[in-house]
ROGUVEX-67525 format. One line per field, with one value per residue (C-alpha): residue number from 1; residue in three letters; x, y, z. Coordinates in nm, 4 decimals, decimal comma, padded with zeros to 6 digits. Example, Ala and Ser with C-alpha at 12.3 -4.5 7.8 and 13.67 -1.06 7.14 Angstrom:
residues 2
pos c(1:2)
code c(ALA:SER)
x c(01,2300:01,3670)
y c(-00,4500:-00,1060)
z c(00,7800:00,7140)
end
This chain:
residues 566
pos c(1:2:3:4:5:6:7:8:9:10:11:12:13:14:15:16:17:18:19:20:21:22:23:24:25:26:27:28:29:30:31:32:33:34:35:36:37:38:39:40:41:42:43:44:45:46:47:48:49:50:51:52:53:54:55:56:57:58:59:60:61:62:63:64:65:66:67:68:69:70:71:72:73:74:75:76:77:78:79:80:81:82:83:84:85:86:87:88:89:90:91:92:93:94:95:96:97:98:99:100:101:102:103:104:105:106:107:108:109:110:111:112:113:114:115:116:117:118:119:120:121:122:123:124:125:126:127:128:129:130:131:132:133:134:135:136:137:138:139:140:141:142:143:144:145:146:147:148:149:150:151:152:153:154:155:156:157:158:159:160:161:162:163:164:165:166:167:168:169:170:171:172:173:174:175:176:177:178:179:180:181:182:183:184:185:186:187:188:189:190:191:192:193:194:195:196:197:198:199:200:201:202:203:204:205:206:207:208:209:210:211:212:213:214:215:216:217:218:219:220:221:222:223:224:225:226:227:228:229:230:231:232:233:234:235:236:237:238:239:240:241:242:243:244:245:246:247:248:249:250:251:252:253:254:255:256:257:258:259:260:261:262:263:264:265:266:267:268:269:270:271:272:273:274:275:276:277:278:279:280:281:282:283:284:285:286:287:288:289:290:291:292:293:294:295:296:297:298:299:300:301:302:303:304:305:306:307:308:309:310:311:312:313:314:315:316:317:318:319:320:321:322:323:324:325:326:327:328:329:330:331:332:333:334:335:336:337:338:339:340:341:342:343:344:345:346:347:348:349:350:351:352:353:354:355:356:357:358:359:360:361:362:363:364:365:366:367:368:369:370:371:372:373:374:375:376:377:378:379:380:381:382:383:384:385:386:387:388:389:390:391:392:393:394:395:396:397:398:399:400:401:402:403:404:405:406:407:408:409:410:411:412:413:414:415:416:417:418:419:420:421:422:423:424:425:426:427:428:429:430:431:432:433:434:435:436:437:438:439:440:441:442:443:444:445:446:447:448:449:450:451:452:453:454:455:456:457:458:459:460:461:462:463:464:465:466:467:468:469:470:471:472:473:474:475:476:477:478:479:480:481:482:483:484:485:486:487:488:489:490:491:492:493:494:495:496:497:498:499:500:501:502:503:504:505:506:507:508:509:510:511:512:513:514:515:516:517:518:519:520:521:522:523:524:525:526:527:528:529:530:531:532:533:534:535:536:537:538:539:540:541:542:543:544:545:546:547:548:549:550:551:552:553:554:555:556:557:558:559:560:561:562:563:564:565:566)
code c(UNK:UNK:UNK:UNK:UNK:UNK:UNK:UNK:UNK:UNK:UNK:UNK:UNK:UNK:UNK:UNK:UNK:UNK:UNK:UNK:UNK:UNK:UNK:UNK:UNK:UNK:UNK:UNK:UNK:UNK:UNK:UNK:UNK:UNK:UNK:UNK:UNK:UNK:UNK:UNK:UNK:UNK:UNK:UNK:UNK:UNK:UNK:UNK:UNK:UNK:UNK:UNK:UNK:UNK:UNK:UNK:UNK:UNK:UNK:UNK:UNK:UNK:UNK:UNK:UNK:UNK:UNK:UNK:UNK:UNK:UNK:UNK:UNK:UNK:UNK:UNK:UNK:UNK:UNK:UNK:UNK:UNK:UNK:UNK:UNK:UNK:UNK:UNK:UNK:UNK:UNK:UNK:UNK:UNK:UNK:UNK:UNK:UNK:UNK:UNK:UNK:UNK:UNK:UNK:UNK:UNK:UNK:UNK:UNK:UNK:UNK:UNK:UNK:UNK:UNK:UNK:UNK:UNK:UNK:UNK:UNK:UNK:UNK:UNK:UNK:UNK:UNK:UNK:UNK:UNK:UNK:UNK:UNK:UNK:UNK:UNK:UNK:UNK:UNK:UNK:UNK:UNK:UNK:UNK:UNK:UNK:UNK:UNK:UNK:UNK:UNK:UNK:UNK:UNK:UNK:UNK:UNK:UNK:UNK:UNK:UNK:UNK:UNK:UNK:UNK:UNK:UNK:UNK:UNK:UNK:UNK:UNK:UNK:UNK:UNK:UNK:UNK:UNK:UNK:UNK:UNK:UNK:UNK:UNK:UNK:UNK:UNK:UNK:UNK:UNK:UNK:UNK:UNK:UNK:UNK:UNK:UNK:UNK:UNK:UNK:UNK:UNK:UNK:UNK:UNK:UNK:UNK:UNK:UNK:UNK:UNK:UNK:UNK:UNK:UNK:UNK:UNK:UNK:UNK:UNK:UNK:UNK:UNK:UNK:UNK:UNK:UNK:UNK:UNK:UNK:UNK:UNK:UNK:UNK:UNK:UNK:UNK:UNK:UNK:UNK:UNK:UNK:UNK:UNK:UNK:UNK:UNK:UNK:UNK:UNK:UNK:UNK:UNK:UNK:UNK:UNK:UNK:UNK:UNK:UNK:UNK:UNK:UNK:UNK:UNK:UNK:UNK:UNK:UNK:UNK:UNK:UNK:UNK:UNK:UNK:UNK:UNK:UNK:UNK:UNK:UNK:UNK:UNK:UNK:UNK:UNK:UNK:UNK:UNK:UNK:UNK:UNK:UNK:UNK:UNK:UNK:UNK:UNK:UNK:UNK:UNK:UNK:UNK:UNK:UNK:UNK:UNK:UNK:UNK:UNK:UNK:UNK:UNK:UNK:UNK:UNK:UNK:UNK:UNK:UNK:UNK:UNK:UNK:UNK:UNK:UNK:UNK:UNK:UNK:UNK:UNK:UNK:UNK:UNK:UNK:UNK:UNK:UNK:UNK:UNK:UNK:UNK:UNK:UNK:UNK:UNK:UNK:UNK:UNK:UNK:UNK:UNK:UNK:UNK:UNK:UNK:UNK:UNK:UNK:UNK:UNK:UNK:UNK:UNK:UNK:UNK:UNK:UNK:UNK:UNK:UNK:UNK:UNK:UNK:UNK:UNK:UNK:UNK:UNK:UNK:UNK:UNK:UNK:UNK:UNK:UNK:UNK:UNK:UNK:UNK:UNK:UNK:UNK:UNK:UNK:UNK:UNK:UNK:UNK:UNK:UNK:UNK:UNK:UNK:UNK:UNK:UNK:UNK:UNK:UNK:UNK:UNK:UNK:UNK:UNK:UNK:UNK:UNK:UNK:UNK:UNK:UNK:UNK:UNK:UNK:UNK:UNK:UNK:UNK:UNK:UNK:UNK:UNK:UNK:UNK:UNK:UNK:UNK:UNK:UNK:UNK:UNK:UNK:UNK:UNK:UNK:UNK:UNK:UNK:UNK:UNK:UNK:UNK:UNK:UNK:UNK:UNK:UNK:UNK:UNK:UNK:UNK:UNK:UNK:UNK:UNK:UNK:UNK:UNK:UNK:UNK:UNK:UNK:UNK:UNK:UNK:UNK:UNK:UNK:UNK:UNK:UNK:UNK:UNK:UNK:UNK:UNK:UNK:UNK:UNK:UNK:UNK:UNK:UNK:UNK:UNK:UNK:UNK:UNK:UNK:UNK:UNK:UNK:UNK:UNK:UNK:UNK:UNK:UNK:UNK:UNK:UNK:UNK:UNK:UNK:UNK:UNK:UNK:UNK:UNK:UNK:UNK:UNK:UNK:UNK:UNK:UNK:UNK:UNK:UNK:UNK:UNK:UNK:UNK:UNK:UNK:UNK:UNK:UNK:UNK:UNK:UNK:UNK:UNK:UNK:UNK:UNK:UNK:UNK:UNK:UNK:UNK:UNK:UNK:UNK:UNK:UNK:UNK:UNK:UNK:UNK:UNK:UNK:UNK:UNK:UNK)
x c(00,0087:00,1281:00,1819:-00,1416:-00,3385:-00,2308:-00,2711:-00,6114:-00,6970:-00,5353:-00,8181:-01,1206:-01,0230:-00,9521:-01,2260:-01,5076:-01,3303:-01,2951:-01,7317:-01,7623:-01,6619:-01,8806:-02,1742:-02,1111:-02,0621:-02,3750:-02,5938:-02,4487:-02,5555:-02,9228:-02,9968:-02,8031:-03,0428:-03,3160:-03,3133:-03,1962:-03,4954:-03,6841:-04,0010:-03,9918:-03,9582:-04,2512:-04,4575:-04,3730:-04,4751:-04,8427:-04,8395:-04,7173:-04,9462:-05,1973:-05,1532:-04,8992:-04,6856:-04,6522:-04,6390:-04,3808:-04,1808:-04,2405:-04,0698:-03,7594:-03,8062:-03,7299:-03,5234:-03,2604:-03,2709:-03,2998:-03,0575:-03,3227:-03,5894:-03,7031:-03,7614:-03,9784:-04,1748:-04,2287:-04,3541:-04,6066:-04,6740:-04,8181:-04,9361:-05,1768:-05,2992:-05,3479:-05,6152:-05,3983:-05,2584:-05,4522:-05,3390:-05,3820:-05,1291:-04,8462:-04,7446:-04,6214:-04,4303:-04,2653:-04,2019:-03,9972:-03,8414:-03,6144:-03,5129:-03,3495:-03,1426:-02,9577:-02,8637:-02,6263:-02,5080:-02,3898:-02,1989:-02,0112:-01,9439:-01,6528:-01,3746:-01,3023:-01,1862:-00,8532:-01,0254:-01,2123:-00,9595:-01,0355:-01,3775:-01,3396:-01,1014:-01,3638:-01,6525:-01,4887:-01,3728:-01,6900:-01,8416:-01,6074:-01,5168:-01,8226:-02,0760:-02,3834:-02,6095:-02,6491:-02,2591:-02,2282:-02,5189:-02,3288:-02,0340:-02,1580:-02,2603:-01,9773:-01,7956:-02,0356:-01,9182:-01,6119:-01,5925:-01,8502:-01,5671:-01,2466:-01,3941:-01,4295:-01,1120:-01,0087:-01,2656:-01,0448:-00,7322:-00,8272:-00,9404:-00,7132:-00,4789:-00,8202:-00,7133:-00,4635:-00,5907:-00,7092:-01,0210:-01,1744:-01,0904:-01,3349:-01,6067:-01,6033:-01,6480:-01,8856:-02,1404:-02,0993:-02,4678:-02,7093:-02,9008:-02,6743:-02,5417:-02,9353:-02,9272:-02,6327:-02,6498:-03,0140:-02,9247:-02,6419:-02,8512:-03,1064:-02,8195:-02,6530:-03,0409:-02,9073:-02,8696:-02,6595:-02,4463:-02,4282:-02,4355:-02,1298:-01,9238:-02,0309:-01,9310:-01,5464:-01,5038:-01,5432:-01,3012:-01,0499:-01,1635:-01,2751:-01,6379:-01,7714:-02,1001:-02,2721:-02,1812:-02,2567:-02,5994:-02,7292:-02,5427:-02,7816:-03,0465:-03,0032:-02,9636:-03,3001:-03,4635:-03,2717:-03,3570:-03,7284:-03,6374:-03,5701:-03,8759:-04,1140:-03,9399:-04,0368:-04,3974:-04,3996:-04,6480:-04,7828:-05,1135:-05,2473:-05,1994:-04,7982:-04,7980:-05,0028:-04,7352:-04,4571:-04,5921:-04,6024:-04,2553:-04,1555:-04,4109:-04,2323:-03,8927:-03,9021:-04,1727:-03,8650:-03,6328:-03,8099:-03,8713:-03,5296:-03,3181:-03,3162:-03,1823:-02,8704:-02,6399:-02,8559:-02,8656:-02,4844:-02,4239:-02,6850:-02,4688:-02,1425:-02,2626:-02,4332:-02,1298:-01,7881:-01,5539:-01,1388:-01,0811:-00,6345:-00,6463:-00,6811:-00,8044:-00,8357:-00,6641:-00,9973:-01,2450:-01,1546:-01,1905:-01,4751:-01,7397:-01,8112:-01,9887:-02,1640:-02,3360:-02,4137:-02,5500:-02,7497:-02,8558:-03,0305:-03,1752:-03,2972:-03,5080:-03,6105:-03,7576:-03,9033:-04,0904:-04,1911:-04,3447:-04,5187:-04,6257:-04,9320:-05,0730:-05,1332:-05,4676:-05,3066:-05,0467:-05,3155:-05,5284:-05,2680:-05,1811:-05,5124:-05,6157:-05,3018:-05,3887:-05,7617:-05,8411:-06,0699:-06,2240:-06,1171:-06,3535:-06,3770:-06,2839:-06,2534:-05,8479:-05,7589:-05,4381:-05,1619:-05,2149:-04,9187:-04,6438:-04,3823:-04,0541:-03,8816:-03,9339:-03,7756:-03,4151:-03,5745:-03,6706:-03,9232:-04,0832:-04,1809:-04,2525:-04,4844:-04,6776:-04,6586:-04,8566:-05,1399:-05,1195:-05,2253:-05,5356:-05,6450:-05,6242:-05,8355:-06,1115:-06,1068:-06,1671:-06,4098:-06,7060:-06,6523:-06,7096:-06,9580:-07,2165:-07,0320:-07,2597:-07,6075:-07,5411:-07,3997:-07,7606:-07,9562:-07,8242:-07,8722:-07,6041:-07,5743:-07,5079:-07,2350:-07,0702:-06,9682:-06,8623:-06,6040:-06,4782:-06,3942:-06,1748:-05,9273:-05,9039:-05,7360:-05,5323:-05,3844:-05,3189:-05,1787:-04,9420:-04,8502:-04,7643:-04,5571:-04,3519:-04,2916:-04,2067:-03,9813:-03,7199:-03,7327:-03,6554:-03,2776:-03,2114:-02,9793:-03,2635:-03,1817:-03,3635:-03,6717:-03,7543:-03,6301:-03,9029:-04,1242:-04,1372:-04,1757:-04,5452:-04,6198:-04,5209:-04,7421:-05,0256:-05,0775:-05,1156:-05,3602:-05,4839:-05,5669:-05,6391:-05,9246:-06,0860:-05,9429:-06,1134:-06,3948:-06,4753:-06,4157:-06,5868:-06,8799:-06,8814:-06,9073:-07,1892:-07,4203:-07,3739:-07,4378:-07,7956:-07,8815:-07,8068:-07,9493:-08,2773:-08,1014:-08,3214:-08,1360:-08,3838:-08,5017:-08,3579:-08,0410:-07,9909:-08,0097:-07,7325:-07,5205:-07,5780:-07,4611:-07,1160:-07,0931:-07,1197:-06,8917:-06,6323:-06,6954:-06,5772:-06,2534:-06,1765:-06,2505:-06,1106:-05,8172:-05,8359:-05,8314:-05,5490:-05,3668:-05,3740:-05,3625:-05,1483:-05,3085:-05,2653:-05,5075:-05,7649:-05,6016:-05,5734:-05,9094:-05,9790:-05,7751:-05,8994:-06,2650:-06,0957:-06,3037:-06,7051:-06,6330:-06,5562:-06,8950:-07,0349:-06,9506:-06,9951:-07,3647:-07,3269:-07,2355:-07,4614:-07,7821:-07,6917:-07,6097:-08,0095:-08,1004:-07,9483:-08,2879:-08,4841:-08,7965:-08,6469:-08,6419:-08,2006:-08,1198:-07,7756:-07,7200:-07,7943:-07,5802:-07,2946:-07,3558:-07,4186:-07,1139:-06,8778:-07,0620:-06,9171:-06,5394:-06,4920:-06,6119:-06,3711:-06,0653:-06,1320:-06,1457:-05,8484:-05,6667:-05,7737:-05,6453:-05,3296:-05,3005:-05,4075:-05,1382:-04,8766:-04,9543:-04,9098:-04,5606:-04,5110:-04,6137:-04,2548:-04,4325:-04,2761:-04,3627:-04,4344:-04,7344:-04,9567:-04,7998:-05,0368:-05,2960)
y c(00,0057:00,3116:00,6063:00,8223:00,5518:00,5394:00,8406:00,9004:00,5693:00,7363:01,0466:00,8489:00,6706:00,9881:01,1123:00,8462:00,8189:01,1612:01,1295:00,8348:01,0119:01,3137:01,1362:00,9234:01,2714:01,3995:01,0919:01,1290:01,5323:01,4113:01,1407:01,3050:01,5924:01,4279:01,2454:01,5228:01,6980:01,5704:01,5386:01,9028:01,9543:01,7507:01,9021:02,2611:02,1458:02,0373:02,3503:02,6539:02,5229:02,6547:02,8951:02,8985:03,1200:02,9381:02,6641:02,7915:02,8739:02,5522:02,3701:02,5531:02,5707:02,2081:02,0977:02,3195:02,1877:01,8398:01,8308:01,6366:01,7610:01,4212:01,3575:01,6934:01,5655:01,1761:01,4143:01,6387:01,3154:01,1567:01,4249:01,4641:01,1025:01,1347:01,4203:01,6892:01,8523:01,8626:01,8547:02,2053:02,2935:02,0834:02,2870:02,5202:02,2585:02,1528:02,5059:02,5492:02,2339:02,3593:02,6399:02,4532:02,2551:02,5816:02,5919:02,3052:02,4727:02,7805:02,6428:02,3804:02,7283:02,8740:02,7155:02,5632:02,2820:02,2812:02,2768:01,9307:01,6375:01,9333:01,8756:01,4508:01,4792:01,7083:01,5233:01,1163:01,2111:01,4207:01,1021:00,8429:00,9561:01,1245:00,9034:01,1999:01,0884:01,4554:01,4423:01,1748:01,3016:01,6617:01,5109:01,2804:01,5820:01,7439:01,4148:01,4245:01,8006:01,6741:01,3972:01,6346:01,8878:01,6713:01,4840:01,7460:01,8374:01,4681:01,5595:01,8785:01,6798:01,4767:01,6682:01,9196:01,7147:01,7525:02,1413:02,0458:01,6765:01,7503:01,4762:01,6351:01,9697:01,8871:01,7254:02,0858:02,2112:02,0072:02,1334:02,5047:02,3600:02,4416:02,1376:01,8623:01,9673:01,9777:01,6023:01,4688:01,6721:01,5260:01,1821:01,2267:01,3860:01,0504:00,7573:00,9056:00,9985:01,3507:01,7275:01,8138:01,6063:01,6748:02,0464:01,9004:01,8155:02,0844:02,3261:02,0595:02,1109:02,5033:02,5516:02,3669:02,6981:02,3826:02,5696:02,8750:02,9914:02,9248:02,6160:02,5623:02,7544:02,4674:02,2025:02,2936:02,3079:01,8994:01,9228:02,0193:01,8227:01,4805:01,5067:01,4919:01,2063:01,0244:01,1834:01,0110:00,6246:00,6870:00,6899:00,4055:00,1689:00,4343:00,6352:00,8180:01,1496:01,0392:01,0381:01,3508:01,5028:01,3954:01,5160:01,8461:01,8248:01,7046:01,9942:02,2667:02,1762:02,1078:02,4563:02,6106:02,5108:02,5457:02,9374:02,9926:02,8036:03,0853:03,3239:03,1390:03,3885:03,7143:03,5061:03,4310:03,8318:03,9491:03,7265:03,7962:04,1719:04,0909:03,8017:03,9221:03,9383:03,8924:04,2116:04,1167:03,8106:03,6911:03,4158:03,0580:03,0978:03,4271:03,1808:02,9124:03,1716:03,3153:03,0334:02,9047:03,1082:03,2441:02,9315:02,8925:03,2169:03,1154:02,8328:02,9983:03,2275:03,0155:02,7977:03,1135:03,2285:03,0057:02,9973:03,3578:03,2741:02,9842:03,0268:03,2291:02,9250:02,7071:02,5597:02,5007:02,2961:02,0456:02,0901:01,9674:01,6651:01,5835:01,5582:01,3636:01,1089:01,1587:01,0057:00,7658:00,5758:00,2429:-00,0333:-00,2373:-00,5340:-00,6383:-00,5709:-00,3912:-00,2492:00,0104:00,3852:00,5243:00,2453:00,4418:00,2411:00,5851:00,7004:00,3889:00,5434:00,8899:00,7044:00,9966:00,9930:00,6549:00,6518:00,8779:00,6615:00,3987:00,5968:00,7090:00,3637:00,2480:00,5052:00,3078:-00,0451:00,1530:00,1919:-00,1878:-00,2823:-00,0309:-00,1605:-00,4876:-00,3651:-00,1450:-00,4343:-00,6932:-00,7503:-00,6302:-00,9263:-01,1702:-01,1253:-01,0535:-01,0868:-01,3084:-01,5567:-01,3409:-01,0516:-01,3289:-01,4319:-01,0349:-01,0058:-01,3182:-01,1545:-00,8590:-00,9597:-01,0738:-00,6706:-00,6588:-00,8876:-00,7953:-00,4897:-00,5596:-00,7903:-00,5012:-00,2335:-00,5251:-00,5862:-00,2212:-00,1445:-00,4550:-00,3017:-00,0054:-00,1811:-00,3036:00,0734:00,2781:00,4197:00,6874:00,5254:00,7502:00,6208:00,2606:00,2927:00,4275:00,1575:-00,0618:00,1309:00,1062:-00,2355:-00,3422:-00,1319:-00,3180:-00,6260:-00,4811:-00,3891:-00,7120:-00,8891:-00,6921:-00,7574:-01,0739:-01,1146:-00,9703:-01,1504:-01,4692:-01,4958:-01,3130:-01,5346:-01,8030:-01,6769:-01,5581:-01,9279:-02,0749:-01,8650:-01,9376:-02,3473:-02,3478:-02,1158:-01,8698:-01,5584:-01,2919:-01,1445:-00,7253:-00,6452:-00,8717:-00,7198:-00,4109:-00,4625:-00,5909:-00,3247:-00,0440:-00,2369:-00,2537:00,1092:00,2024:-00,0134:00,1209:00,4308:00,2801:00,1168:00,4506:00,6622:00,5163:00,4540:00,8189:00,8964:00,6311:00,8299:01,2433:01,1030:01,2343:01,1544:01,3571:01,1410:00,8318:00,9126:00,9510:00,5412:00,4332:00,6451:00,4263:00,1840:00,1656:00,2424:-00,0381:-00,2839:-00,1486:-00,2462:-00,6207:-00,6085:-00,5253:-00,7406:-01,0628:-01,0454:-00,9307:-01,3232:-01,4897:-01,3671:-01,4753:-01,8702:-01,9881:-01,7958:-02,0708:-01,9739:-02,2170:-02,2802:-02,0859:-02,2994:-02,2477:-01,8752:-01,8031:-01,9271:-01,6666:-01,3993:-01,4044:-01,5277:-01,1684:-00,9736:-01,1309:-01,0221:-00,6906:-00,6793:-00,7938:-00,5757:-00,2934:-00,4915:-00,4150:-00,0060:00,0795:-00,1005:00,1116:00,3777:00,3286:00,2511:00,6547:00,8157:00,6333:00,7976:01,1103:01,0861:01,0796:00,8843:00,4954:00,5203:00,7839:00,4600:00,2078:00,1791:00,3084)
z c(00,0306:-00,1115:00,1355:-00,0138:00,0179:00,4312:00,4579:00,2793:00,4829:00,7877:00,7571:00,7286:01,0943:01,2458:01,1354:01,1353:01,4687:01,5817:01,4621:01,6650:02,0379:01,8615:01,8630:02,1651:02,3556:02,2031:02,3591:02,7259:02,7011:02,6015:02,8016:03,1180:03,0726:03,0265:03,3384:03,5209:03,3609:03,1372:03,3455:03,4469:03,0586:03,0230:03,2088:03,0587:02,7282:02,8951:03,0429:02,7052:02,4898:02,5200:02,1867:01,9248:01,9773:02,3959:02,2210:02,0442:02,3446:02,5168:02,1866:02,2023:02,5601:02,5887:02,3583:02,3856:02,7793:02,6787:02,3339:02,0971:01,8757:01,8426:02,2179:02,2229:01,9036:02,0592:02,3974:02,1788:01,9834:02,2796:02,3944:02,1330:02,1055:02,4945:02,4117:02,6378:02,3343:01,9549:01,6583:01,6768:01,9296:01,8869:01,5489:01,7574:01,9989:01,6269:01,4953:01,8354:01,8963:01,5821:01,7310:02,0121:01,7905:01,7049:02,1024:01,9838:01,6747:01,8370:02,1677:01,9206:01,6695:01,9817:01,9430:02,2881:02,1491:02,3187:02,6518:02,5851:02,7510:03,0657:03,0292:03,0038:03,2795:03,5805:03,3949:03,4863:03,8219:03,9171:03,7881:03,9428:04,2500:04,4122:04,5882:04,5454:04,2407:04,1420:04,1064:03,9311:03,6872:03,6962:03,6332:03,2870:03,1636:03,1204:03,0649:02,7387:02,6582:02,6390:02,4805:02,1768:02,1652:02,1842:01,8513:01,6744:01,7784:01,5887:01,2822:01,2583:01,3113:00,9975:00,8240:00,7890:00,5786:00,3433:00,2431:-00,0202:-00,1336:-00,4980:-00,5504:-00,1901:-00,3559:-00,6811:-00,4814:-00,2763:-00,5775:-00,7243:-00,3762:-00,4778:-00,6675:-00,3658:-00,4398:-00,4589:-00,0658:00,0037:-00,0737:00,0143:00,3222:00,4032:00,2810:00,5873:00,8151:00,7970:00,8365:01,1320:01,2655:01,4352:01,2525:01,5323:01,4253:01,1066:01,1907:01,4226:01,1290:00,8903:01,1254:01,1657:00,7717:00,7854:01,0359:00,8437:00,5670:00,3691:00,2821:00,2146:00,3946:00,0860:00,1011:00,4390:00,4450:00,2044:00,4189:00,7491:00,4297:00,4408:00,8585:00,8417:00,6428:00,7127:01,0707:00,9376:00,7718:01,1610:01,2737:01,0019:01,0979:01,4991:01,3420:01,1219:01,2991:01,5393:01,6068:01,3072:01,5772:01,5196:01,1192:01,1305:01,3254:01,1944:00,8360:00,9675:01,1241:00,7596:00,5532:00,7933:00,7355:00,3780:00,3139:00,5294:00,2575:-00,0449:00,1360:00,1885:-00,1323:-00,3853:-00,1381:-00,0192:-00,1173:-00,0073:00,3444:00,3466:00,3037:00,6243:00,7720:00,6813:00,8487:01,1762:01,2659:01,4456:01,1542:01,1682:01,0257:00,9833:00,8574:00,5387:00,2191:00,4111:00,7654:00,7405:00,6099:00,8845:01,1523:01,0445:00,9162:01,1486:01,3374:01,1238:00,9938:01,3302:01,3007:00,9391:01,1589:01,4009:01,1481:00,9528:01,2384:01,3876:01,0616:00,9853:01,2915:01,2595:00,9494:00,9491:01,3273:01,0993:00,8199:01,1925:01,0427:00,6843:00,8457:01,0479:00,7047:00,5074:00,6823:00,7928:00,4269:00,3648:00,6761:00,7590:01,0787:01,1081:01,3422:01,4182:01,4593:01,7616:01,7614:02,1513:02,1779:02,4072:02,2765:02,4562:02,3422:02,5475:02,5890:02,3357:02,2919:02,1879:02,6085:02,7612:02,7495:02,9543:03,2660:03,3945:03,0679:03,0259:03,3855:03,3010:02,9602:03,1791:03,4628:03,1636:03,0843:03,4550:03,4458:03,1122:03,2512:03,5473:03,2996:03,1424:03,4966:03,6771:03,4508:03,6270:03,9663:03,8356:03,6498:03,8686:04,1207:03,9854:03,6737:03,9661:04,1390:03,8602:03,5488:03,2300:03,0608:02,7929:03,0476:03,2466:02,9289:02,8719:03,1662:03,1181:02,8224:02,9228:03,1025:02,8267:02,7877:03,0945:03,0560:02,7353:02,9169:03,1726:03,0502:02,7800:03,1554:03,2415:02,9438:02,9068:03,2657:03,2418:02,9690:03,1319:03,4824:03,2438:03,1915:03,4243:03,6869:03,9669:04,2831:04,2524:03,9676:04,0141:04,3299:04,1056:03,9407:04,1239:04,2507:03,8920:03,9022:04,2115:04,0529:03,7332:03,9772:04,1574:03,9081:03,7245:04,0330:04,0510:03,7446:03,7918:04,1358:04,0506:03,6855:03,7470:04,0645:03,9858:03,6757:03,8991:04,1054:03,8433:03,6790:03,9982:04,0684:03,7555:03,7749:04,1039:04,0506:04,3532:04,4175:04,5908:04,8060:04,8150:05,1375:05,0343:04,7767:04,9572:05,1284:04,9163:04,6861:05,0007:05,0511:04,6627:04,6140:04,8341:04,6405:04,3470:04,4786:04,6334:04,3048:04,0763:04,3364:04,3781:03,9342:03,9016:04,2315:03,9775:03,6070:03,8023:04,0460:04,2860:04,6217:04,8387:04,6303:04,7359:05,1169:05,1151:04,9410:05,2609:05,5167:05,3581:05,5288:05,8361:05,6545:05,4258:05,7045:05,9044:05,6271:05,5626:05,9109:05,8356:05,6015:05,7332:06,0154:05,7384:05,5920:05,9291:06,0271:05,6434:05,6844:05,8815:05,6924:05,5140:05,1419:04,9476:04,7724:05,1021:05,1521:04,7962:04,8391:05,1520:04,9853:04,6350:04,8936:05,0857:04,7839:04,6623:05,0402:05,0405:04,6685:04,6860:05,0096:04,8616:04,5828:04,8581:04,9869:04,6132:04,6292:04,9237:04,8726:04,4824:04,6577:04,9505:04,6636:04,4961:04,7835:04,8351:04,4357:04,5211:04,7796:05,0976:05,3646:05,3306:05,7490:05,6937:05,5268:05,6723:05,9867:05,7536)
end
């Protein structure tokens, strides 16, 4: 192998190695920020979407903090699917997410790669020496930033010889054609799944004096299109709301590029005016000193400008994606599928746990009809009603299994102590809800079938006694379900405090049934078995509801001792 080939191989290794370290550092920064601030950013998104401008601010701020427009978009899809945000409100958030991504480019444009190893060392020491979880997370953040800039430094050193490499210079001359630059950049971004990484590579090339500002702007345009491809891939196989949200992202970025594409030279002139200049330099040296900052500013101008222009056409975006992907009712096949369990959020524990909580609310919705109708069906229902009650439990099992599977996948991720405890609480809640559905459906169905087989008749007096108990148990299970879905410790505490009243109703029912045992009525023993079975299962349902309420209060960060004696 000749020296030229060897040098080209070394450059390729240096460039790919630097890019790998850069991507790893960027992923480390993103994942750490999501762990530190993910839940608060999610709450911000949920609250600041009452109009398009607040939504744009929320999207920009959230993406700037967690450094991932993909996560912001996934959260937005989840809110739309949950009914917490409509498609119109999501448009502003998606536009704002584009602004948030420019923060990375602005940071990278500062020429601080010479301090990269200092950040790596400091971050490493903070992570491996400290025993504080908070300090360790901040150490990971600094370590990730160090890797970002160290990777850029390696890419810069690797590309330095390309200044005098004729084939590469010819390739850059071809890049004077803006359309080619856009297509190459879009393809590269779609391949590595990160517009921030593409922007980093563009800025590295600019820092070596290898590309002009005009070329850099065209490449930035391509990166914005490429990142929307990632969003489309993430929406495949998801709900229609997810596809519509992805199409809003695509149409916003593509229309933005089409709007600016014919004015690249004018944009470059404006950016040169507003960006700092290096008057003492000339030629390639001046290009290398000025262009990185100019490209970062062009990136910001592009995204901010697009938002300011297109935010007035939110209705048009909604109409377009609704026309492309019209909503259609999904036929009810009796299969209950998970709605909120998005695998993309598994690497962000706080957000994944919140999705699991919402799905637990849906599981509770499946259980509640069994609690509400079960006693009546057992005491008075027809054979068809008993059969329908038995079939309902299949949906409960399917949703329970999906939630437990999702939490199981999350459990193998690296979790904080509080998230790990919260995961265990949600596992328990899923089990309690499934137990309520299983206990009541199975036993009420059995009691109903035995009633029909033995021609048992429940007296009006007994019916009134059991219904009073059933009403209170229905309230308790419904309250526990509400406490889970809304993360409401107040209603959970009310459910726990109902223990005395429930026990009093159970005692009253048992006394009544004992007195009725000697009543002169046909099938007295079979009737007594049916009535006591109903009473015991209602009491057991309340036990599980109380356990759910305790888990909610513990998850609400109240001391476990506060509920242990209740």
